[in-house]
N, C-alpha and C positions, 0 to 999 in steps of 0.2 A: 504492500500500497505505500511505503514511502515515494515505492522507484514516480508511481501514479503523481502523489501530492507535487514530486521537484519535477517532472514531466510536465505538470500543470506550472508553476510554475515560473518555470521557462518561455513558457508560452504564451503568460501573463506581460511577462516584463516585453517579452520581443514584439508582441503586437502593438503595446506601448510606445516602443523606440520606433517600430512602423508609423505609425497612429499621429505620434510626435515631426516625425520628420515628412510625412505627407501635406500636416497643416503648415508648415514651415515654409515648406513650397510651397503651396499655395499662398505666402501671404495673411493668414487667421489665425499664426500664434506663431510667438518668437521663442529661439532657444531660450533663454533666460525664464520664462514665464511655461514652460516643458520640464526645463530643474526643478523648477523649485515645486510643479505639481509632483514630476518622481520625489522630489524630498518628501515631502508631506503624504506620499502612499506608502513610505518604509516604514514608519510602522505601524501600518495598518494591515499591510502585508505580511510583515515579520510574525506580528500575533496570528494572524484568520493563519500564518504554516504550522507557528509552534503552535497554536491551539489542533490544528488536527493533526501534526503527528503526536503528537500526546496523546488523542483519542483512539488512535489505531495504533497505541505500543500497546505490545504485547508483554503486560503483567506478568506474566507465569514463568517469564526469562529472569525474575526476583530483580530486576533495580524498580529505583526510584522513579525513571522518566525524567533524569533531568536534561538525559542526550536532546528533548526531542526541542525542550527549551534552548538550549548552543545554539540546536540547527534552527530554531526557528529565527535567532539573532542571529544570527549568519546572515540568515539569507533576508531578512529588512538590510542588513550593517550592505549586504551587495546592491540593493535596493537602492539604497539610501548615496550609496557611491557610485551607483549609474543615471543618480539626479545629478550630484555633483560636478560629476562630466559632461554630463550636454550641457548644465548653470557656466561653468567656464569654456566652454566651444562656445558658445552666445554670448557671451564677455567678452572672448576675446576677438571673436567674429565681428561681435560693435567699437570694440576700439580702432579694428584691422578700417573696416565703414570708414571709421570716424576720418583716419590719420588722413585716410584715400580723398575722401568726398575736399579737404582742407589744403592739401597736396597739391590737386588737382585745383582749388582754385584760388591761391598763390600765385602761381605759375602761367 
């Protein structure tokens, strides 16, 4: 069951990245806002994936289920880092466009 949760998580993150890219290319959403949205979704995705991993934990193995919490935290951190990468890319792109626009205007 853990594999299904991980595959669904990867599909959700990939589809969100594709959606943000398509909206950026159409001019409807900037990369900075996309990164902020992804960063805000990180705790939700981390909590839900950790809760699902904990729900389907095999209690007969004698463990306490804390690995499910660690797994959820790692998935949340991966989502947060993905959001930071999108945000930084948007900031760098905005700075580049600002400099390019000002350089063309002064020459």
